[in-house]
N, CA and C of each residue as an Amber inpcrd file, in Angstrom:
protein
   294
   0.8340000  -1.1800000   0.0000000   0.0000000   0.0000000   0.0000000
   0.8780000   1.2420000   0.0000000   0.4240000   2.2660000  -0.6530000
   1.1360000   3.5300000  -0.7370000   0.7590000   4.3910000   0.4580000
   1.7590000   4.9400000   1.1520000   1.4570000   5.8830000   2.2180000
   0.8690000   7.1310000   1.6050000  -0.2000000   7.6280000   2.1910000
  -0.8020000   8.8500000   1.7070000  -1.4430000   9.5780000   2.8790000
  -1.6230000  10.8890000   2.7430000  -2.1660000  11.6640000   3.8590000
  -3.6780000  11.5420000   4.0010000  -4.3290000  10.8340000   3.0960000
  -5.7890000  10.8030000   3.0710000  -6.3940000   9.6440000   3.8530000
  -5.6050000   8.6320000   4.1580000  -6.1270000   7.4610000   4.8500000
  -5.9390000   6.2210000   4.0020000  -6.5060000   5.1200000   4.4790000
  -6.3300000   3.8540000   3.7700000  -7.4360000   3.6430000   2.7550000
  -7.1190000   2.9250000   1.6750000  -8.1580000   2.5650000   0.7150000
  -9.1440000   1.5710000   1.3350000 -10.3130000   1.5250000   0.7890000
 -11.3970000   0.7190000   1.3560000 -11.0330000  -0.7620000   1.4580000
 -10.3080000  -1.3020000   0.5150000  -9.9350000  -2.7160000   0.5870000
  -9.0720000  -3.0220000   1.7920000  -8.1080000  -2.1510000   2.0590000
  -7.2450000  -2.3330000   3.2310000  -8.0530000  -2.1990000   4.5200000
  -8.9920000  -1.2690000   4.5270000  -9.8130000  -1.0730000   5.7160000
 -10.6910000  -2.2930000   5.9720000 -11.3230000  -2.8150000   4.9200000
 -12.1650000  -4.0010000   5.0850000 -11.3320000  -5.1610000   5.6210000
 -10.1550000  -5.3870000   5.0380000  -9.2920000  -6.4900000   5.4800000
  -8.9150000  -6.3230000   6.9560000  -8.5070000  -5.1140000   7.3270000
  -8.1070000  -4.8670000   8.7140000  -9.2640000  -5.1190000   9.6820000
 -10.4260000  -4.5920000   9.3610000 -11.5800000  -4.7600000  10.2500000
 -12.0220000  -6.2230000  10.3100000 -11.9550000  -6.9130000   9.1900000
 -12.3210000  -8.3320000   9.1500000 -11.3750000  -9.1420000  10.0360000
 -10.0790000  -8.8680000   9.9090000  -9.0990000  -9.5750000  10.7400000
  -9.3190000  -9.2960000  12.2210000  -9.6030000  -8.0640000  12.5650000
  -9.8300000  -7.7040000  13.9790000 -10.9810000  -8.4940000  14.5760000
 -11.9520000  -8.8300000  13.7430000 -13.1090000  -9.5690000  14.2220000
 -12.9520000 -11.0820000  14.0590000 -11.7700000 -11.4910000  13.5710000
 -11.4880000 -12.9100000  13.4370000 -12.3150000 -13.6050000  12.3690000
 -12.7090000 -12.8590000  11.3460000 -13.5320000 -13.4230000  10.2700000
 -12.6810000 -13.7960000   9.0670000 -13.0440000 -14.8690000   8.4140000
 -12.4610000 -15.1960000   7.1140000 -13.2450000 -14.4390000   6.0470000
 -12.7290000 -14.4490000   4.8300000 -13.4710000 -13.8390000   3.7280000
 -14.8050000 -14.5570000   3.5280000 -14.8020000 -15.8630000   3.6680000
 -16.0390000 -16.6420000   3.5270000 -17.0480000 -16.2260000   4.5920000
 -16.5950000 -16.1220000   5.8370000 -17.4910000 -15.7530000   6.9360000
 -18.0580000 -14.3520000   6.7300000 -17.2280000 -13.4220000   6.2730000
 -17.7220000 -12.0770000   6.0170000 -18.7770000 -12.1030000   4.9180000
 -18.5060000 -12.8230000   3.8480000 -19.4740000 -12.9190000   2.7430000
 -20.7860000 -13.5350000   3.2370000 -20.6900000 -14.5710000   4.0500000
 -21.8980000 -15.2130000   4.5760000 -22.7050000 -14.2630000   5.4450000
 -22.0200000 -13.5140000   6.2960000 -22.7330000 -12.5500000   7.1600000
 -23.3700000 -11.4380000   6.3410000 -22.6520000 -10.9760000   5.3160000
 -23.2210000  -9.9460000   4.4430000 -24.4710000 -10.4570000   3.7440000
 -24.4050000 -11.6750000   3.2220000 -25.5540000 -12.2680000   2.5270000
 -26.7320000 -12.4410000   3.4880000 -26.4260000 -12.9170000   4.6870000
 -27.4760000 -13.1560000   5.6750000 -28.1480000 -11.8600000   6.1120000
 -27.3460000 -10.8650000   6.4570000 -27.9110000  -9.6050000   6.9500000
 -28.6630000  -8.8430000   5.8680000 -28.1280000  -8.8790000   4.6390000
 -28.7420000  -8.1060000   3.5560000 -29.8860000  -8.8540000   2.8860000
 -29.9170000 -10.1770000   3.0530000 -30.9040000 -10.9710000   2.3360000
 -30.5770000 -11.0630000   0.8490000 -29.3130000 -10.7570000   0.5140000
 -28.8570000 -10.7340000  -0.8760000 -27.6740000 -11.6790000  -1.0010000
 -27.8550000 -12.7550000  -1.7580000 -26.7630000 -13.7140000  -1.8920000
 -25.8250000 -13.3700000  -3.0480000 -25.8370000 -12.1100000  -3.4690000
 -24.9750000 -11.6550000  -4.5590000 -23.5450000 -11.3650000  -4.1300000
 -23.1680000 -11.7800000  -2.9430000 -21.8030000 -11.5810000  -2.4660000
 -21.2360000 -12.9360000  -2.0480000 -19.9710000 -13.1370000  -2.3510000
 -19.2990000 -14.3760000  -1.9840000 -17.8460000 -14.0610000  -1.6540000
 -17.0770000 -15.0910000  -1.3080000 -15.6840000 -14.8880000  -0.9270000
 -14.8850000 -14.2050000  -2.0260000 -15.1340000 -14.5580000  -3.2790000
 -14.3820000 -13.9390000  -4.3820000 -14.6490000 -12.4360000  -4.4540000
 -15.8870000 -12.0260000  -4.2050000 -16.2050000 -10.5990000  -4.2210000
 -15.4810000  -9.8880000  -3.0850000 -15.4800000 -10.4720000  -1.9040000
 -14.7660000  -9.8850000  -0.7620000 -13.2780000  -9.7690000  -1.1000000
 -12.7130000 -10.8160000  -1.7050000 -11.2870000 -10.7910000  -2.0840000
 -11.0210000  -9.6710000  -3.0830000 -11.9090000  -9.4680000  -4.0340000
 -11.7290000  -8.3740000  -5.0150000 -11.7320000  -7.0200000  -4.3220000
 -12.6380000  -6.8540000  -3.3530000 -12.6640000  -5.5930000  -2.6110000
 -11.3500000  -5.4000000  -1.8770000 -10.8950000  -6.4350000  -1.1850000
  -9.6870000  -6.3180000  -0.3740000  -8.4370000  -6.0950000  -1.2140000
  -8.3790000  -6.6420000  -2.4010000  -7.2230000  -6.4480000  -3.2840000
  -7.2920000  -5.1390000  -4.0560000  -8.4000000  -4.4210000  -3.9440000
  -8.5360000  -3.1590000  -4.6510000  -8.9460000  -3.3180000  -6.1080000
  -9.3620000  -4.5130000  -6.4750000  -9.8170000  -4.7480000  -7.8530000
 -11.2010000  -4.1560000  -8.0730000 -11.9800000  -4.0890000  -7.0240000
 -13.3250000  -3.5080000  -7.0540000 -13.5070000  -2.6520000  -5.8020000
 -14.3330000  -1.6380000  -5.9420000 -14.7130000  -0.8100000  -4.8010000
 -16.1720000  -1.1360000  -4.5040000 -16.4790000  -1.5370000  -3.2710000
 -17.8670000  -1.8940000  -2.9830000 -18.7970000  -0.6990000  -3.2100000
 -19.9450000  -0.9920000  -3.7630000 -20.9500000   0.0450000  -4.0220000
 -21.4810000   0.5900000  -2.6990000 -22.1620000   1.7340000  -2.7330000
 -22.7590000   2.2620000  -1.5020000 -23.6860000   1.2430000  -0.8210000
 -24.3990000   0.4640000  -1.6200000 -25.2730000  -0.5790000  -1.0640000
 -24.4640000  -1.5320000  -0.1860000 -23.3740000  -2.0800000  -0.7490000
 -22.5690000  -3.0300000   0.0170000 -21.8080000  -2.3510000   1.1280000
 -21.3690000  -1.0980000   0.9470000 -20.6710000  -0.3990000   2.0340000
 -21.5810000  -0.2520000   3.2490000 -22.8670000  -0.0150000   3.0330000
 -23.7900000   0.0840000   4.1700000 -23.8810000  -1.2350000   4.9220000
 -23.9250000  -2.3490000   4.1990000 -23.9860000  -3.6560000   4.8560000
 -22.6490000  -4.0040000   5.5050000 -21.5570000  -3.6900000   4.8520000
 -20.2330000  -3.9270000   5.4480000 -20.1200000  -3.1450000   6.7520000
 -20.6250000  -1.9140000   6.7290000 -20.6280000  -1.0710000   7.9170000
 -21.3560000  -1.7640000   9.0710000 -22.5080000  -2.3440000   8.7700000
 -23.2990000  -3.0170000   9.8090000 -22.5910000  -4.2680000  10.3250000
 -22.0540000  -5.0740000   9.4160000 -21.4270000  -6.3360000   9.8110000
 -20.1310000  -6.0890000  10.5800000 -19.3260000  -5.1410000  10.1100000
 -18.0240000  -4.8940000  10.7360000 -18.0700000  -3.8080000  11.8030000
 -19.2640000  -3.2770000  12.0530000 -19.4800000  -2.2910000  13.1130000
 -18.5460000  -1.0970000  12.9880000 -18.6080000  -0.4610000  11.8390000
 -17.8160000   0.7280000  11.5620000 -18.7540000   1.7530000  10.9220000
 -18.5780000   3.0400000  11.2040000 -19.4610000   4.0310000  10.5820000
 -19.3700000   3.9740000   9.0510000 -20.5070000   4.0690000   8.4000000
 -20.5190000   4.0230000   6.9350000 -19.7200000   5.1780000   6.3420000
 -19.6380000   6.2940000   7.0560000 -18.8560000   7.4250000   6.5490000
 -17.3740000   7.0730000   6.4520000 -16.9030000   6.2130000   7.3520000
 -15.4910000   5.7910000   7.2930000 -15.2400000   4.9390000   6.0430000
 -16.1680000   4.0600000   5.7220000 -16.0400000   3.2570000   4.5070000
 -16.1800000   4.1280000   3.2570000 -17.0770000   5.1090000   3.3050000
 -17.2470000   6.0130000   2.1570000 -15.9620000   6.7920000   1.8950000
 -15.3410000   7.2750000   2.9590000 -14.0840000   8.0150000   2.8000000
 -12.9870000   7.0910000   2.2520000 -12.9240000   5.8780000   2.7640000
 -11.9300000   4.9280000   2.2770000 -12.1740000   4.5720000   0.8120000
 -13.4320000   4.5310000   0.3920000 -13.7510000   4.2820000  -1.0220000
 -13.2630000   5.4460000  -1.8710000 -13.4260000   6.6600000  -1.3660000
 -12.9430000   7.8410000  -2.0950000 -11.4160000   7.8030000  -2.2120000
 -10.7450000   7.3770000  -1.1490000  -9.2760000   7.2390000  -1.1900000
  -8.8850000   6.2210000  -2.2540000  -9.5930000   5.0970000  -2.3010000
  -9.2890000   4.0570000  -3.2980000  -9.4690000   4.5980000  -4.7170000
 -10.5420000   5.3470000  -4.9430000 -10.7680000   5.9350000  -6.2790000
  -9.6610000   6.9270000  -6.6160000  -9.2540000   7.7380000  -5.6470000
  -8.1870000   8.7140000  -5.8610000  -6.8780000   8.0160000  -6.2170000
  -6.5200000   6.9950000  -5.4560000  -5.2680000   6.2830000  -5.7110000
  -5.2950000   5.5700000  -7.0590000  -6.4410000   5.0210000  -7.4140000
  -6.5780000   4.3580000  -8.7180000  -6.3670000   5.3700000  -9.8460000
  -6.9860000   6.5390000  -9.7260000  -6.8350000   7.5750000 -10.7540000
  -5.3890000   8.0600000 -10.8230000  -4.7370000   8.2180000  -9.6710000
  -3.3400000   8.6720000  -9.6460000  -2.4330000   7.6620000 -10.3310000
  -2.6700000   6.3640000 -10.1050000  -1.8760000   5.3270000 -10.7630000
  -2.0710000   5.3820000 -12.2770000  -3.3120000   5.5710000 -12.7050000
  -3.5900000   5.6360000 -14.1470000  -2.8960000   6.8200000 -14.7830000
  -2.9000000   7.9710000 -14.1140000  -2.2180000   9.1540000 -14.6330000
  -0.7140000   8.8930000 -14.7000000  -0.1670000   8.2690000 -13.6580000
   1.2760000   7.9730000 -13.6390000   1.6430000   7.0090000 -14.7580000
   0.7900000   6.0160000 -15.0020000   1.0650000   5.0560000 -16.0800000
   1.0290000   5.7190000 -17.4420000   0.0690000   6.5960000 -17.6750000
  -0.0330000   7.3120000 -18.9460000   1.1740000   8.2270000 -19.1120000
   1.5850000   8.8850000 -18.0450000   2.7350000   9.7900000 -18.0990000
   4.0300000   9.0640000 -18.3700000   4.1440000   7.8260000 -17.8890000
   5.4040000   7.0980000 -18.0960000   5.4870000   6.4740000 -19.4810000
   4.3650000   6.3600000 -20.1660000   4.3560000   5.7850000 -21.5270000
   4.9050000   6.7880000 -22.5280000   4.5230000   8.0500000 -22.3310000
   4.8820000   9.0870000 -23.3030000   6.2160000   9.6080000 -23.0650000
């Protein structure tokens, strides 16, 4: 992860909070599905969020907030950090090509 003054990206935050609660990715996905009544989440989706391949939508951030007992505003800010870092990497990659 890149040190930045804005905070951690949402994937790192989800992983940290999940570990603190002693949950596996499977257990987190199961709790999300159970609480939301939506089985559209599984371990692979959680792994994508944690690796930064995907940023959870506001819908899933609200459920993650409930399951991991963290304010949704903290997840929203971490999602914004992830989007910022992704855009910065893309700009750096384009700049290094030319």
